[in-house]
Each structure stands twice: as C-alpha cells, then as structure tokens.
PDB file of N, CA, C and O in Angstrom:
ATOM      1  N   MET A   1     216.849  73.535  63.038  1.00  0.00           N
ATOM      2  CA  MET A   1     216.041  74.103  63.964  1.00  0.00           C
ATOM      3  C   MET A   1     214.803  74.933  62.932  1.00  0.00           C
ATOM      4  O   MET A   1     215.065  75.408  61.826  1.00  0.00           O
ATOM      5  N   THR A   2     213.783  74.957  63.424  1.00  0.00           N
ATOM      6  CA  THR A   2     212.841  75.700  62.450  1.00  0.00           C
ATOM      7  C   THR A   2     212.618  77.118  62.566  1.00  0.00           C
ATOM      8  O   THR A   2     212.980  77.746  63.561  1.00  0.00           O
ATOM      9  N   PRO A   3     212.097  77.586  61.688  1.00  0.00           N
ATOM     10  CA  PRO A   3     211.902  79.083  61.693  1.00  0.00           C
ATOM     11  C   PRO A   3     210.748  79.975  63.043  1.00  0.00           C
ATOM     12  O   PRO A   3     210.539  81.171  63.246  1.00  0.00           O
ATOM     13  N   ARG A   4     210.281  78.861  63.651  1.00  0.00           N
ATOM     14  CA  ARG A   4     209.497  79.216  64.664  1.00  0.00           C
ATOM     15  C   ARG A   4     210.318  79.455  65.226  1.00  0.00           C
ATOM     16  O   ARG A   4     210.869  80.554  65.269  1.00  0.00           O
ATOM     17  N   ALA A   5     210.704  78.169  65.990  1.00  0.00           N
ATOM     18  CA  ALA A   5     211.378  77.726  66.924  1.00  0.00           C
ATOM     19  C   ALA A   5     212.839  79.099  67.495  1.00  0.00           C
ATOM     20  O   ALA A   5     213.021  79.780  68.505  1.00  0.00           O
ATOM     21  N   TYR A   6     213.643  78.892  66.034  1.00  0.00           N
ATOM     22  CA  TYR A   6     214.149  80.739  66.156  1.00  0.00           C
ATOM     23  C   TYR A   6     213.995  81.850  66.541  1.00  0.00           C
ATOM     24  O   TYR A   6     214.764  82.652  67.071  1.00  0.00           O
ATOM     25  N   LEU A   7     212.614  81.905  66.169  1.00  0.00           N
ATOM     26  CA  LEU A   7     212.089  83.266  66.653  1.00  0.00           C
ATOM     27  C   LEU A   7     211.680  83.728  67.748  1.00  0.00           C
ATOM     28  O   LEU A   7     211.639  84.828  68.300  1.00  0.00           O
ATOM     29  N   LYS A   8     211.282  82.331  68.040  1.00  0.00           N
ATOM     30  CA  LYS A   8     211.148  82.320  69.923  1.00  0.00           C
ATOM     31  C   LYS A   8     211.791  82.746  70.668  1.00  0.00           C
ATOM     32  O   LYS A   8     211.558  83.305  71.739  1.00  0.00           O
ATOM     33  N   LYS A   9     212.663  82.512  70.153  1.00  0.00           N
ATOM     34  CA  LYS A   9     214.354  82.712  71.119  1.00  0.00           C
ATOM     35  C   LYS A   9     214.908  84.420  70.956  1.00  0.00           C
ATOM     36  O   LYS A   9     215.808  84.894  71.650  1.00  0.00           O
ATOM     37  N   ILE A  10     213.899  85.431  69.537  1.00  0.00           N
ATOM     38  CA  ILE A  10     214.637  86.367  69.183  1.00  0.00           C
ATOM     39  C   ILE A  10     213.562  87.618  70.066  1.00  0.00           C
ATOM     40  O   ILE A  10     212.361  87.786  69.856  1.00  0.00           O
ATOM     41  N   LYS A  11     214.191  88.165  70.793  1.00  0.00           N
ATOM     42  CA  LYS A  11     213.667  89.503  71.306  1.00  0.00           C
ATOM     43  C   LYS A  11     213.141  90.693  70.591  1.00  0.00           C
ATOM     44  O   LYS A  11     213.964  91.468  70.102  1.00  0.00           O
ATOM     45  N   SER A  12     212.091  90.893  70.490  1.00  0.00           N
ATOM     46  CA  SER A  12     211.063  92.153  69.965  1.00  0.00           C
ATOM     47  C   SER A  12     211.900  93.520  69.414  1.00  0.00           C
ATOM     48  O   SER A  12     212.050  94.386  70.276  1.00  0.00           O
ATOM     49  N   ASN A  13     212.374  93.768  68.283  1.00  0.00           N
ATOM     50  CA  ASN A  13     212.921  94.911  67.796  1.00  0.00           C
ATOM     51  C   ASN A  13     214.495  94.419  67.408  1.00  0.00           C
ATOM     52  O   ASN A  13     215.336  95.295  67.204  1.00  0.00           O
ATOM     53  N   THR A  14     214.905  92.838  67.304  1.00  0.00           N
ATOM     54  CA  THR A  14     215.996  92.568  67.120  1.00  0.00           C
ATOM     55  C   THR A  14     215.846  93.113  65.552  1.00  0.00           C
ATOM     56  O   THR A  14     214.670  93.230  65.206  1.00  0.00           O
ATOM     57  N   PRO A  15     216.772  93.441  64.613  1.00  0.00           N
ATOM     58  CA  PRO A  15     217.275  93.515  63.577  1.00  0.00           C
ATOM     59  C   PRO A  15     217.521  92.081  62.698  1.00  0.00           C
ATOM     60  O   PRO A  15     218.338  91.367  63.279  1.00  0.00           O
ATOM     61  N   LEU A  16     217.040  91.528  61.516  1.00  0.00           N
ATOM     62  CA  LEU A  16     216.901  90.501  61.060  1.00  0.00           C
ATOM     63  C   LEU A  16     217.017  90.618  59.832  1.00  0.00           C
ATOM     64  O   LEU A  16     216.321  91.400  59.185  1.00  0.00           O
ATOM     65  N   ILE A  17     218.429  89.422  59.021  1.00  0.00           N
ATOM     66  CA  ILE A  17     217.560  89.109  57.108  1.00  0.00           C
ATOM     67  C   ILE A  17     216.896  87.937  57.436  1.00  0.00           C
ATOM     68  O   ILE A  17     217.281  87.280  58.403  1.00  0.00           O
ATOM     69  N   VAL A  18     216.059  87.626  56.841  1.00  0.00           N
ATOM     70  CA  VAL A  18     215.609  86.970  56.432  1.00  0.00           C
ATOM     71  C   VAL A  18     214.877  86.310  54.831  1.00  0.00           C
ATOM     72  O   VAL A  18     214.046  86.695  54.009  1.00  0.00           O
ATOM     73  N   THR A  19     215.824  85.046  55.042  1.00  0.00           N
ATOM     74  CA  THR A  19     215.558  84.758  53.444  1.00  0.00           C
ATOM     75  C   THR A  19     214.635  83.895  53.114  1.00  0.00           C
ATOM     76  O   THR A  19     214.642  82.944  53.897  1.00  0.00           O
ATOM     77  N   TRP A  20     213.721  83.799  52.167  1.00  0.00           N
ATOM     78  CA  TRP A  20     212.611  83.063  51.898  1.00  0.00           C
ATOM     79  C   TRP A  20     211.774  83.165  50.735  1.00  0.00           C
ATOM     80  O   TRP A  20     211.467  84.199  50.142  1.00  0.00           O
ATOM     81  N   MET A  21     211.450  82.031  50.480  1.00  0.00           N
ATOM     82  CA  MET A  21     211.552  81.614  49.071  1.00  0.00           C
ATOM     83  C   MET A  21     210.028  82.168  48.669  1.00  0.00           C
ATOM     84  O   MET A  21     209.202  81.886  49.537  1.00  0.00           O
ATOM     85  N   ASP A  22     209.472  82.930  47.478  1.00  0.00           N
ATOM     86  CA  ASP A  22     208.275  83.057  46.642  1.00  0.00           C
ATOM     87  C   ASP A  22     208.395  82.078  45.630  1.00  0.00           C
ATOM     88  O   ASP A  22     209.256  82.036  44.751  1.00  0.00           O
ATOM     89  N   ALA A  23     206.958  80.872  45.928  1.00  0.00           N
ATOM     90  CA  ALA A  23     206.774  79.877  44.661  1.00  0.00           C
ATOM     91  C   ALA A  23     206.148  80.623  43.611  1.00  0.00           C
ATOM     92  O   ALA A  23     205.905  79.838  42.695  1.00  0.00           O
ATOM     93  N   ALA A  24     205.885  81.447  43.413  1.00  0.00           N
ATOM     94  CA  ALA A  24     206.071  82.194  42.143  1.00  0.00           C
ATOM     95  C   ALA A  24     205.906  83.424  41.940  1.00  0.00           C
ATOM     96  O   ALA A  24     204.760  83.827  42.139  1.00  0.00           O
ATOM     97  N   ASP A  25     206.943  84.443  41.487  1.00  0.00           N
ATOM     98  CA  ASP A  25     206.523  85.644  42.188  1.00  0.00           C
ATOM     99  C   ASP A  25     206.692  86.085  40.312  1.00  0.00           C
ATOM    100  O   ASP A  25     207.565  85.712  39.528  1.00  0.00           O
ATOM    101  N   SER A  26     206.117  86.520  40.194  1.00  0.00           N
ATOM    102  CA  SER A  26     205.670  86.911  38.537  1.00  0.00           C
ATOM    103  C   SER A  26     205.477  88.295  38.524  1.00  0.00           C
ATOM    104  O   SER A  26     204.709  88.773  37.689  1.00  0.00           O
ATOM    105  N   TYR A  27     206.502  89.551  39.935  1.00  0.00           N
ATOM    106  CA  TYR A  27     206.215  90.884  39.717  1.00  0.00           C
ATOM    107  C   TYR A  27     206.197  91.264  38.204  1.00  0.00           C
ATOM    108  O   TYR A  27     206.304  90.164  37.663  1.00  0.00           O
ATOM    109  N   GLY A  28     206.099  92.498  36.906  1.00  0.00           N
ATOM    110  CA  GLY A  28     206.818  92.683  36.528  1.00  0.00           C
ATOM    111  C   GLY A  28     206.446  91.982  34.750  1.00  0.00           C
ATOM    112  O   GLY A  28     206.706  92.520  33.674  1.00  0.00           O
ATOM    113  N   VAL A  29     205.768  90.633  35.008  1.00  0.00           N
ATOM    114  CA  VAL A  29     206.438  89.810  33.669  1.00  0.00           C
ATOM    115  C   VAL A  29     204.508  89.559  33.382  1.00  0.00           C
ATOM    116  O   VAL A  29     204.008  88.742  32.609  1.00  0.00           O
ATOM    117  N   GLY A  30     203.810  90.493  34.229  1.00  0.00           N
ATOM    118  CA  GLY A  30     201.969  90.245  33.651  1.00  0.00           C
ATOM    119  C   GLY A  30     201.700  89.364  33.832  1.00  0.00           C
ATOM    120  O   GLY A  30     200.665  89.259  33.172  1.00  0.00           O
ATOM    121  N   VAL A  31     202.023  87.587  34.785  1.00  0.00           N
ATOM    122  CA  VAL A  31     201.394  86.656  34.240  1.00  0.00           C
ATOM    123  C   VAL A  31     199.882  87.203  34.892  1.00  0.00           C
ATOM    124  O   VAL A  31     199.555  88.155  35.600  1.00  0.00           O
ATOM    125  N   LYS A  32     199.150  86.040  34.238  1.00  0.00           N
ATOM    126  CA  LYS A  32     196.936  86.172  34.398  1.00  0.00           C
ATOM    127  C   LYS A  32     196.832  85.144  35.842  1.00  0.00           C
ATOM    128  O   LYS A  32     197.510  84.120  35.763  1.00  0.00           O
ATOM    129  N   VAL A  33     196.339  85.269  36.652  1.00  0.00           N
ATOM    130  CA  VAL A  33     196.209  84.323  37.944  1.00  0.00           C
ATOM    131  C   VAL A  33     195.936  83.148  37.313  1.00  0.00           C
ATOM    132  O   VAL A  33     196.515  82.218  37.876  1.00  0.00           O
ATOM    133  N   ALA A  34     195.097  82.712  36.093  1.00  0.00           N
ATOM    134  CA  ALA A  34     195.084  81.320  35.535  1.00  0.00           C
ATOM    135  C   ALA A  34     196.052  81.093  35.379  1.00  0.00           C
ATOM    136  O   ALA A  34     196.285  80.345  36.328  1.00  0.00           O
ATOM    137  N   GLU A  35     197.308  81.209  34.592  1.00  0.00           N
ATOM    138  CA  GLU A  35     198.469  81.314  33.974  1.00  0.00           C
ATOM    139  C   GLU A  35     199.713  80.838  35.221  1.00  0.00           C
ATOM    140  O   GLU A  35     200.865  80.485  34.966  1.00  0.00           O
ATOM    141  N   LEU A  36     199.012  80.968  36.748  1.00  0.00           N
ATOM    142  CA  LEU A  36     200.287  81.483  37.710  1.00  0.00           C
ATOM    143  C   LEU A  36     201.115  79.816  37.905  1.00  0.00           C
ATOM    144  O   LEU A  36     202.296  79.673  38.221  1.00  0.00           O
ATOM    145  N   SER A  37     200.419  79.023  37.704  1.00  0.00           N
ATOM    146  CA  SER A  37     200.755  77.826  37.949  1.00  0.00           C
ATOM    147  C   SER A  37     201.835  77.226  36.770  1.00  0.00           C
ATOM    148  O   SER A  37     202.968  77.025  37.205  1.00  0.00           O
ATOM    149  N   LYS A  38     201.681  77.013  35.772  1.00  0.00           N
ATOM    150  CA  LYS A  38     202.760  77.011  34.816  1.00  0.00           C
ATOM    151  C   LYS A  38     203.607  77.739  35.024  1.00  0.00           C
ATOM    152  O   LYS A  38     204.747  77.382  35.320  1.00  0.00           O
ATOM    153  N   TRP A  39     203.056  79.450  34.863  1.00  0.00           N
ATOM    154  CA  TRP A  39     204.529  80.091  34.854  1.00  0.00           C
ATOM    155  C   TRP A  39     205.606  79.535  36.083  1.00  0.00           C
ATOM    156  O   TRP A  39     206.775  79.164  35.977  1.00  0.00           O
ATOM    157  N   ALA A  40     204.875  79.618  37.075  1.00  0.00           N
ATOM    158  CA  ALA A  40     205.857  78.849  38.553  1.00  0.00           C
ATOM    159  C   ALA A  40     206.501  77.971  37.938  1.00  0.00           C
ATOM    160  O   ALA A  40     207.727  78.086  37.906  1.00  0.00           O
ATOM    161  N   GLU A  41     205.771  76.690  37.186  1.00  0.00           N
ATOM    162  CA  GLU A  41     206.733  75.478  37.274  1.00  0.00           C
ATOM    163  C   GLU A  41     207.631  75.717  36.063  1.00  0.00           C
ATOM    164  O   GLU A  41     208.443  74.804  35.912  1.00  0.00           O
ATOM    165  N   GLU A  42     207.718  76.836  35.028  1.00  0.00           N
ATOM    166  CA  GLU A  42     208.568  77.076  34.085  1.00  0.00           C
ATOM    167  C   GLU A  42     209.831  77.541  34.445  1.00  0.00           C
ATOM    168  O   GLU A  42     210.937  77.334  33.946  1.00  0.00           O
ATOM    169  N   ASN A  43     209.213  78.679  36.083  1.00  0.00           N
ATOM    170  CA  ASN A  43     210.629  79.899  36.446  1.00  0.00           C
ATOM    171  C   ASN A  43     210.809  79.018  37.176  1.00  0.00           C
ATOM    172  O   ASN A  43     211.925  78.559  36.939  1.00  0.00           O
ATOM    173  N   GLY A  44     210.159  78.311  38.243  1.00  0.00           N
ATOM    174  CA  GLY A  44     210.911  77.987  39.592  1.00  0.00           C
ATOM    175  C   GLY A  44     210.691  78.739  40.770  1.00  0.00           C
ATOM    176  O   GLY A  44     209.888  79.666  40.667  1.00  0.00           O
ATOM    177  N   PRO A  45     211.268  78.530  41.948  1.00  0.00           N
ATOM    178  CA  PRO A  45     210.987  80.191  43.036  1.00  0.00           C
ATOM    179  C   PRO A  45     211.694  81.079  42.474  1.00  0.00           C
ATOM    180  O   PRO A  45     212.483  81.091  41.529  1.00  0.00           O
ATOM    181  N   THR A  46     210.988  82.394  43.752  1.00  0.00           N
ATOM    182  CA  THR A  46     212.465  83.434  43.749  1.00  0.00           C
ATOM    183  C   THR A  46     212.249  83.505  44.842  1.00  0.00           C
ATOM    184  O   THR A  46     211.187  83.387  45.453  1.00  0.00           O
ATOM    185  N   ARG A  47     213.698  83.796  45.322  1.00  0.00           N
ATOM    186  CA  ARG A  47     214.426  83.954  46.404  1.00  0.00           C
ATOM    187  C   ARG A  47     214.499  85.337  47.359  1.00  0.00           C
ATOM    188  O   ARG A  47     215.416  86.086  47.022  1.00  0.00           O
ATOM    189  N   TYR A  48     213.936  85.661  48.151  1.00  0.00           N
ATOM    190  CA  TYR A  48     214.394  87.247  48.851  1.00  0.00           C
ATOM    191  C   TYR A  48     215.215  87.085  49.634  1.00  0.00           C
ATOM    192  O   TYR A  48     215.912  86.106  49.903  1.00  0.00           O
ATOM    193  N   ASP A  49     215.140  88.270  50.112  1.00  0.00           N
ATOM    194  CA  ASP A  49     216.346  88.726  51.584  1.00  0.00           C
ATOM    195  C   ASP A  49     215.791  89.996  52.022  1.00  0.00           C
ATOM    196  O   ASP A  49     216.152  91.109  51.640  1.00  0.00           O
ATOM    197  N   THR A  50     214.994  89.755  52.753  1.00  0.00           N
ATOM    198  CA  THR A  50     214.011  90.674  53.807  1.00  0.00           C
ATOM    199  C   THR A  50     215.349  91.359  54.867  1.00  0.00           C
ATOM    200  O   THR A  50     216.203  90.516  55.139  1.00  0.00           O
ATOM    201  N   ILE A  51     215.498  92.225  55.236  1.00  0.00           N
ATOM    202  CA  ILE A  51     215.826  92.688  56.082  1.00  0.00           C
ATOM    203  C   ILE A  51     214.727  94.126  57.182  1.00  0.00           C
ATOM    204  O   ILE A  51     214.222  95.166  56.761  1.00  0.00           O
ATOM    205  N   GLY A  52     214.723  93.684  58.270  1.00  0.00           N
ATOM    206  CA  GLY A  52     213.973  94.114  58.972  1.00  0.00           C
ATOM    207  C   GLY A  52     213.984  94.127  60.479  1.00  0.00           C
ATOM    208  O   GLY A  52     215.115  93.845  60.875  1.00  0.00           O
ATOM    209  N   PHE A  53     213.064  94.371  61.552  1.00  0.00           N
ATOM    210  CA  PHE A  53     212.828  94.594  62.964  1.00  0.00           C
ATOM    211  C   PHE A  53     212.097  93.366  63.281  1.00  0.00           C
ATOM    212  O   PHE A  53     210.998  93.186  62.757  1.00  0.00           O
ATOM    213  N   TYR A  54     212.581  92.521  64.065  1.00  0.00           N
ATOM    214  CA  TYR A  54     210.950  91.720  64.395  1.00  0.00           C
ATOM    215  C   TYR A  54     210.503  91.890  65.752  1.00  0.00           C
ATOM    216  O   TYR A  54     210.955  92.004  66.892  1.00  0.00           O
ATOM    217  N   MET A  55     208.966  91.844  64.864  1.00  0.00           N
ATOM    218  CA  MET A  55     207.936  92.472  66.048  1.00  0.00           C
ATOM    219  C   MET A  55     206.893  90.998  66.346  1.00  0.00           C
ATOM    220  O   MET A  55     205.954  91.073  67.140  1.00  0.00           O
ATOM    221  N   GLY A  56     207.133  90.032  65.788  1.00  0.00           N
ATOM    222  CA  GLY A  56     206.861  88.929  66.227  1.00  0.00           C
ATOM    223  C   GLY A  56     205.829  87.896  65.302  1.00  0.00           C
ATOM    224  O   GLY A  56     205.889  88.183  64.107  1.00  0.00           O
ATOM    225  N   ILE A  57     204.867  86.721  65.625  1.00  0.00           N
ATOM    226  CA  ILE A  57     204.366  85.856  64.679  1.00  0.00           C
ATOM    227  C   ILE A  57     202.939  86.046  65.103  1.00  0.00           C
ATOM    228  O   ILE A  57     202.513  86.509  66.161  1.00  0.00           O
ATOM    229  N   ILE A  58     202.260  85.574  64.013  1.00  0.00           N
ATOM    230  CA  ILE A  58     200.957  85.868  63.986  1.00  0.00           C
ATOM    231  C   ILE A  58     200.351  84.976  62.792  1.00  0.00           C
ATOM    232  O   ILE A  58     200.710  84.832  61.623  1.00  0.00           O
ATOM    233  N   ASN A  59     199.310  84.442  63.530  1.00  0.00           N
ATOM    234  CA  ASN A  59     198.715  83.127  61.840  1.00  0.00           C
ATOM    235  C   ASN A  59     199.858  82.748  61.183  1.00  0.00           C
ATOM    236  O   ASN A  59     199.968  83.224  60.053  1.00  0.00           O
ATOM    237  N   GLU A  60     201.246  81.618  61.777  1.00  0.00           N
ATOM    238  CA  GLU A  60     201.493  81.281  61.014  1.00  0.00           C
ATOM    239  C   GLU A  60     202.446  82.273  59.708  1.00  0.00           C
ATOM    240  O   GLU A  60     202.722  81.961  58.549  1.00  0.00           O
ATOM    241  N   ARG A  61     202.792  83.671  60.582  1.00  0.00           N
ATOM    242  CA  ARG A  61     203.479  84.766  59.897  1.00  0.00           C
ATOM    243  C   ARG A  61     204.424  85.785  60.379  1.00  0.00           C
ATOM    244  O   ARG A  61     204.022  86.790  60.965  1.00  0.00           O
ATOM    245  N   CYS A  62     206.196  85.459  60.054  1.00  0.00           N
ATOM    246  CA  CYS A  62     207.149  86.579  60.346  1.00  0.00           C
ATOM    247  C   CYS A  62     205.879  87.941  60.262  1.00  0.00           C
ATOM    248  O   CYS A  62     204.856  88.051  59.586  1.00  0.00           O
ATOM    249  N   PHE A  63     206.556  88.879  61.335  1.00  0.00           N
ATOM    250  CA  PHE A  63     206.139  90.057  61.109  1.00  0.00           C
ATOM    251  C   PHE A  63     207.572  91.058  61.259  1.00  0.00           C
ATOM    252  O   PHE A  63     208.359  91.088  62.206  1.00  0.00           O
ATOM    253  N   LEU A  64     207.598  91.677  60.260  1.00  0.00           N
ATOM    254  CA  LEU A  64     209.133  92.542  60.555  1.00  0.00           C
ATOM    255  C   LEU A  64     208.529  94.242  60.129  1.00  0.00           C
ATOM    256  O   LEU A  64     207.802  94.670  59.232  1.00  0.00           O
ATOM    257  N   GLY A  65     209.126  94.763  61.073  1.00  0.00           N
ATOM    258  CA  GLY A  65     208.737  96.200  60.676  1.00  0.00           C
ATOM    259  C   GLY A  65     210.414  97.004  59.851  1.00  0.00           C
ATOM    260  O   GLY A  65     211.568  96.638  59.630  1.00  0.00           O
ATOM    261  N   PHE A  66     209.608  98.183  59.659  1.00  0.00           N
ATOM    262  CA  PHE A  66     210.787  98.607  59.014  1.00  0.00           C
ATOM    263  C   PHE A  66     210.402 100.195  58.981  1.00  0.00           C
ATOM    264  O   PHE A  66     209.230 100.534  59.145  1.00  0.00           O
ATOM    265  N   ASN A  67     211.589 101.293  58.731  1.00  0.00           N
ATOM    266  CA  ASN A  67     211.022 102.991  58.890  1.00  0.00           C
ATOM    267  C   ASN A  67     210.372 103.043  59.966  1.00  0.00           C
ATOM    268  O   ASN A  67     209.149 102.918  59.905  1.00  0.00           O
ATOM    269  N   LYS A  68     211.147 103.281  61.481  1.00  0.00           N
ATOM    270  CA  LYS A  68     210.478 102.735  62.693  1.00  0.00           C
ATOM    271  C   LYS A  68     210.380 104.654  62.963  1.00  0.00           C
ATOM    272  O   LYS A  68     211.284 105.263  62.391  1.00  0.00           O
ATOM    273  N   ASP A  69     209.505 105.410  63.658  1.00  0.00           N
ATOM    274  CA  ASP A  69     209.565 106.494  63.496  1.00  0.00           C
ATOM    275  C   ASP A  69     209.572 107.122  64.939  1.00  0.00           C
ATOM    276  O   ASP A  69     208.728 107.648  65.665  1.00  0.00           O
ATOM    277  N   ASN A  70     211.210 106.761  65.038  1.00  0.00           N
ATOM    278  CA  ASN A  70     211.731 107.805  65.854  1.00  0.00           C
ATOM    279  C   ASN A  70     211.561 108.821  66.839  1.00  0.00           C
ATOM    280  O   ASN A  70     211.973 108.962  67.990  1.00  0.00           O
ATOM    281  N   SER A  71     210.333 109.965  65.534  1.00  0.00           N
ATOM    282  CA  SER A  71     209.667 111.306  66.755  1.00  0.00           C
ATOM    283  C   SER A  71     208.612 110.946  67.371  1.00  0.00           C
ATOM    284  O   SER A  71     208.164 111.925  67.969  1.00  0.00           O
ATOM    285  N   SER A  72     207.788 109.741  67.578  1.00  0.00           N
ATOM    286  CA  SER A  72     206.587 109.291  68.041  1.00  0.00           C
ATOM    287  C   SER A  72     206.900 108.690  68.976  1.00  0.00           C
ATOM    288  O   SER A  72     207.748 107.798  68.973  1.00  0.00           O
ATOM    289  N   LYS A  73     206.143 109.150  70.125  1.00  0.00           N
ATOM    290  CA  LYS A  73     206.422 108.380  71.718  1.00  0.00           C
ATOM    291  C   LYS A  73     205.990 106.983  71.608  1.00  0.00           C
ATOM    292  O   LYS A  73     206.834 106.374  72.265  1.00  0.00           O
ATOM    293  N   ASP A  74     205.247 106.236  71.201  1.00  0.00           N
ATOM    294  CA  ASP A  74     205.638 104.923  70.980  1.00  0.00           C
ATOM    295  C   ASP A  74     206.488 104.206  69.842  1.00  0.00           C
ATOM    296  O   ASP A  74     206.309 102.993  69.736  1.00  0.00           O
ATOM    297  N   GLY A  75     207.291 104.748  69.076  1.00  0.00           N
ATOM    298  CA  GLY A  75     208.331 104.544  67.664  1.00  0.00           C
ATOM    299  C   GLY A  75     207.092 103.672  66.600  1.00  0.00           C
ATOM    300  O   GLY A  75     207.448 102.510  66.403  1.00  0.00           O
ATOM    301  N   LEU A  76     206.216 103.910  66.152  1.00  0.00           N
ATOM    302  CA  LEU A  76     205.619 102.968  65.339  1.00  0.00           C
ATOM    303  C   LEU A  76     206.565 102.685  63.679  1.00  0.00           C
ATOM    304  O   LEU A  76     207.262 103.535  63.123  1.00  0.00           O
ATOM    305  N   TYR A  77     206.353 101.512  63.272  1.00  0.00           N
ATOM    306  CA  TYR A  77     206.787 101.615  62.441  1.00  0.00           C
ATOM    307  C   TYR A  77     206.040 101.908  61.040  1.00  0.00           C
ATOM    308  O   TYR A  77     204.853 101.671  60.819  1.00  0.00           O
ATOM    309  N   ARG A  78     206.856 102.401  60.248  1.00  0.00           N
ATOM    310  CA  ARG A  78     205.707 103.276  59.525  1.00  0.00           C
ATOM    311  C   ARG A  78     205.548 101.903  57.948  1.00  0.00           C
ATOM    312  O   ARG A  78     204.767 102.133  57.024  1.00  0.00           O
ATOM    313  N   GLY A  79     206.175 100.984  57.970  1.00  0.00           N
ATOM    314  CA  GLY A  79     206.291  99.963  56.786  1.00  0.00           C
ATOM    315  C   GLY A  79     206.709  98.483  57.626  1.00  0.00           C
ATOM    316  O   GLY A  79     207.730  98.337  58.299  1.00  0.00           O
ATOM    317  N   VAL A  80     205.621  97.423  57.390  1.00  0.00           N
ATOM    318  CA  VAL A  80     205.532  96.196  57.962  1.00  0.00           C
ATOM    319  C   VAL A  80     205.800  95.184  56.877  1.00  0.00           C
ATOM    320  O   VAL A  80     204.932  95.256  56.008  1.00  0.00           O
ATOM    321  N   ALA A  81     206.597  94.381  56.670  1.00  0.00           N
ATOM    322  CA  ALA A  81     206.500  92.870  55.961  1.00  0.00           C
ATOM    323  C   ALA A  81     205.935  91.986  56.551  1.00  0.00           C
ATOM    324  O   ALA A  81     205.973  92.111  57.775  1.00  0.00           O
ATOM    325  N   GLU A  82     205.300  90.935  56.086  1.00  0.00           N
ATOM    326  CA  GLU A  82     204.291  89.680  56.310  1.00  0.00           C
ATOM    327  C   GLU A  82     205.352  88.360  55.367  1.00  0.00           C
ATOM    328  O   GLU A  82     205.523  88.246  54.153  1.00  0.00           O
ATOM    329  N   ILE A  83     205.796  87.686  56.292  1.00  0.00           N
ATOM    330  CA  ILE A  83     206.580  86.369  55.341  1.00  0.00           C
ATOM    331  C   ILE A  83     205.705  85.334  56.566  1.00  0.00           C
ATOM    332  O   ILE A  83     205.386  85.402  57.753  1.00  0.00           O
ATOM    333  N   PRO A  84     205.585  84.433  55.472  1.00  0.00           N
ATOM    334  CA  PRO A  84     204.703  82.963  55.841  1.00  0.00           C
ATOM    335  C   PRO A  84     206.264  82.384  56.469  1.00  0.00           C
ATOM    336  O   PRO A  84     207.423  82.760  56.290  1.00  0.00           O
ATOM    337  N   LEU A  85     205.584  81.196  57.350  1.00  0.00           N
ATOM    338  CA  LEU A  85     207.070  80.701  58.033  1.00  0.00           C
ATOM    339  C   LEU A  85     207.248  79.620  57.675  1.00  0.00           C
ATOM    340  O   LEU A  85     208.162  79.046  58.267  1.00  0.00           O
ATOM    341  N   PRO A  86     206.621  78.934  56.743  1.00  0.00           N
ATOM    342  CA  PRO A  86     206.609  77.667  55.740  1.00  0.00           C
ATOM    343  C   PRO A  86     207.721  78.656  54.364  1.00  0.00           C
ATOM    344  O   PRO A  86     208.264  77.808  53.656  1.00  0.00           O
ATOM    345  N   MET A  87     208.005  79.721  54.036  1.00  0.00           N
ATOM    346  CA  MET A  87     208.640  80.043  52.612  1.00  0.00           C
ATOM    347  C   MET A  87     210.009  80.433  53.462  1.00  0.00           C
ATOM    348  O   MET A  87     211.032  80.741  52.851  1.00  0.00           O
ATOM    349  N   ILE A  88     209.975  80.409  54.545  1.00  0.00           N
ATOM    350  CA  ILE A  88     211.560  80.976  55.333  1.00  0.00           C
ATOM    351  C   ILE A  88     212.527  79.811  55.081  1.00  0.00           C
ATOM    352  O   ILE A  88     212.201  78.672  55.415  1.00  0.00           O
ATOM    353  N   GLU A  89     213.613  80.047  54.548  1.00  0.00           N
ATOM    354  CA  GLU A  89     214.597  78.992  54.539  1.00  0.00           C
ATOM    355  C   GLU A  89     216.057  79.591  55.383  1.00  0.00           C
ATOM    356  O   GLU A  89     217.045  78.863  55.473  1.00  0.00           O
ATOM    357  N   HIS A  90     216.037  80.983  55.964  1.00  0.00           N
ATOM    358  CA  HIS A  90     216.581  81.003  56.775  1.00  0.00           C
ATOM    359  C   HIS A  90     216.726  82.494  57.488  1.00  0.00           C
ATOM    360  O   HIS A  90     216.284  83.462  56.869  1.00  0.00           O
ATOM    361  N   ILE A  91     217.381  82.699  58.867  1.00  0.00           N
ATOM    362  CA  ILE A  91     217.277  84.077  59.814  1.00  0.00           C
ATOM    363  C   ILE A  91     218.610  84.265  59.959  1.00  0.00           C
ATOM    364  O   ILE A  91     219.194  83.300  60.453  1.00  0.00           O
ATOM    365  N   HIS A  92     219.025  84.854  59.787  1.00  0.00           N
ATOM    366  CA  HIS A  92     220.201  85.896  60.396  1.00  0.00           C
ATOM    367  C   HIS A  92     220.149  87.082  61.153  1.00  0.00           C
ATOM    368  O   HIS A  92     220.071  88.083  60.442  1.00  0.00           O
ATOM    369  N   ALA A  93     220.176  87.396  62.943  1.00  0.00           N
ATOM    370  CA  ALA A  93     219.954  87.929  63.527  1.00  0.00           C
ATOM    371  C   ALA A  93     221.010  89.352  63.422  1.00  0.00           C
ATOM    372  O   ALA A  93     222.190  89.003  63.428  1.00  0.00           O
ATOM    373  N   LEU A  94     220.825  90.815  63.331  1.00  0.00           N
ATOM    374  CA  LEU A  94     221.910  91.697  63.019  1.00  0.00           C
ATOM    375  C   LEU A  94     222.391  91.761  64.036  1.00  0.00           C
ATOM    376  O   LEU A  94     221.930  91.095  64.963  1.00  0.00           O
ATOM    377  N   GLN A  95     223.695  92.744  64.242  1.00  0.00           N
ATOM    378  CA  GLN A  95     224.088  92.975  65.341  1.00  0.00           C
ATOM    379  C   GLN A  95     223.887  94.511  65.349  1.00  0.00           C
ATOM    380  O   GLN A  95     224.311  95.124  64.369  1.00  0.00           O
ATOM    381  N   ARG A  96     223.193  95.307  66.502  1.00  0.00           N
ATOM    382  CA  ARG A  96     223.259  96.765  66.680  1.00  0.00           C
ATOM    383  C   ARG A  96     224.171  97.853  67.149  1.00  0.00           C
ATOM    384  O   ARG A  96     223.797  99.026  67.126  1.00  0.00           O
TER     385      ARG A  96
END
C-alpha cells in the first residue's frame, strides 16, 4: 500500500511514527550546495523516524503536528513536520 493510500485511511490527529529517507542530509557536516550531489553519492541516504500527530496531505507532503497546545481552545500544534510522500518508507499508527 502506498503512503498516500495508507494516510487516506487514517483520522486526523492519529499519532504516527513515519520512517522516511532524506536523499542527502549533510547537517553538521558543512557541505556546500554545489558539492551536495557528490556528498550524497559518497554517503548515501539518511533514514529518520519522525513521531507526530497526523494533520493531512498537501502538495504531496505529509504534515505531522507536535507540541499540541491543550490550553488553547483550538488545540494548535506549536511545531509541524513536513515530509515528502515519495521519501516515506513506512508508517506505523500508534495507540493512544
């Protein structure tokens, strides 16, 4: 099942673990943009597990909220993660 098909079945605010791949994460290494392609070839992809509450899909990106403000009437998320759908390898819904 594709990430999009799986996410379409999930209700908003469901807690998820999303495993995804960043083709070339050079955080902390100091790689210049011009050298990024070469760096990615030498180092390969980086995989992440991101935990958050499912917010929806917009423009081929999965949005996860975190740090929900329960003191506000609307329960706003103070942080939002944006993960491109093609980079998602696995999604696991958590139980509350």
